[in-house]
N, C-alpha and C positions, 0 to 999 in steps of 0.2 A: 113459171120459173125461168124460162128463157128470156123473159123480159127483164129480169133482175140481173142477168148475166152481163158483165161488162168486159169485153175483150180488151186485150192490150193494144191492139192496132185498130185503126178505123176499118170497119167492114160494112158491106151493104146488107148482109142478112145475119142477124145475131143468132138466130136459131140454128142455122147451118154451121156457123162458126163454133158454137157451143158443142155441137155434135162432133165436129172434127177435132176440136181440142180434147174432148172426152175420149175419143178413140186414140189420139196420140198419147194421152196420159195413161190409158190402160195398156197400150203397147209398151210404153216405157216401164211401167210397173212389172209387166210380165218379163221383160228383158232383165230387169234388176233381180227378180226372183230366180231366174234361171242362169244368172251370171256365175261363172266359175272363178275361183280366186286365182290371182296372178302369181302370188307367192305360195310355195308349198310349205305349209306349217305342220304337216302330219308327222314329221320326224323320220329317222332312218328305220327301216324294217329290220328286225333282228334276224340274222341268218338262221337257217334251220339247224345247222350243226351245233349252234350254241344253245338253241332252245331244247333240243333233244338230249344232249350230253350222253352220247352213245358209250363212251368209255366208262362213265360212272355206272351205267346199266350193266355193262359187261363185267365190271369188278363185283357188283352186287350179285350177279348171277353166279360167278365163280365162287363167291363166298357161300352162297346158299347151297351150291353143289357140294362144297367141302363139308358143310354142316350136315347135309343130308347123308353123305357117305359115312361120316363119323357116327351119326345116329343109327344108321343101318348096322354098322359094325357092333355098336353097343347092344342093339336089340338082338343081334345074332348071338352075342356072348351071353346075354341074359337068358335067352331061350335055351342055349346049351347048358347053362347052369341049372335052370329049372328042370330040364329033362334028364339031367344026370342023377346018379344015386346019392349025391350029396358029399362025395369024397373030395377033399381039398388036396391038391397036389402042391404042398408047400416045402417039399424036401429039395435042398440044393445039394446035388451030388458032385460037388467040386470043392477043392481045397483052395484057400486063398494063398497064392504065392506072390510074395513081394519081391520086386527085382533088387531092392537094396536092403533086404532084411538082415543079411549077414553083416553088412557094414554098420547098420544101426545097432545090432547086438554087440559088435566089437566096440563101438563108441560107448555104449552103456557100461560095458565091463571096464573100459578104461576110466570112465568117470567114477565108477564105484571104487576102483583101486586108488584113485587119487584122493577121493573123499576119506577113505580109510587111512591113508597115509597122513593126511592133514589132521584127522582125529587123533591118531597116535601121537603125533608131534605135540598137539595141544595138551593131551592128558599127561604126557611124560614131562612136560615143562613145569618147573616149580613156580609157585606164585611169587611175585615180586612184592606183594603186600605182606607186611609182618604184623600179625595181630597183637603181639606183645607191645610193639611201639604204640599202637593205637590205644591200648588199654592204659599204658603209662601216661600218654598224653591226656587221656580222659580224666585220670586221677588228678593230674596237675590242674586241669581246668576246674574240676570240682573243688579242689583245695583253694584256688584263687577265688571262686565264687563264695565259698564259706568265709574267706578272709574279708571280702568286700561287703558281704551281707550284714545288715544291722542286727538281725536275729539269726540264730543258727537254724539251719534247715531242718534238723531232726526234731526240734520242738514244734514247729508248725505242722509237721506231718502227724504228730501225736494228737494234736488238738482236733477233735471232731465235734460237731454240734450234737449235744445230747438232748436239747430241748426240742419239743415238737409242738407246733402251733396248729390247732384244730380250727377249721372253719365250719360253721353249721350252715347247711343249705335249708332254706325255708320249705321248699316243696317236697323234697324226697325224705326229709327227716333224718338222713344220715349225715355224717361229717366227713370232711375231706382234710387230708393232711398236707402240709406244705413242705415237710422235710422228708428225707429218705428213711430215717430210722424212727421207729414208733416204740415208745416205752409204755407198757401197760399201767405201771404205777403212776405215771405222770398224767394219765388220761383224766383222772378225777380232778386234778388241779386246773386243767385248762378248759373243762366243759362249762358251758354257760347254763 
């Protein structure tokens, strides 16, 4: 193997030169493996006070303490209720006293007096509408309508349909009427 080795520079002994070159190469490789980077690419280390967030933990602990205290108070009340004889103290032994009750009562009285006065004024006032004039006007309108009409209106009101048309339905066997008035003697005339 040392015979096939060709060094870069002329040497007297190829075997020794190969051994020295191999030693230099291994030293170089070990130095490359153990070399440290010149540029620090690890980034900035986060400070401890940002990682821990002590204020957040303190707020959570205070909140838990408040919840625990409220739970303890509720538990004490529940045990007191279960240990009592079941009587409920729901009586309020005090009267409601409003600071402006008198003023409100006086305002309500004043408003009711004003409303009564308005009501009396409205009821005492005579109506400005005269029914007699309206009726006279309506009679004039009816007279004009009769004068304009081709046929007098009294005759058309007297005419009512006396005839009744019957329709026979195939499935029910009964008959249906198309007019409002039904004459029994005309039934035989219109049946099929």
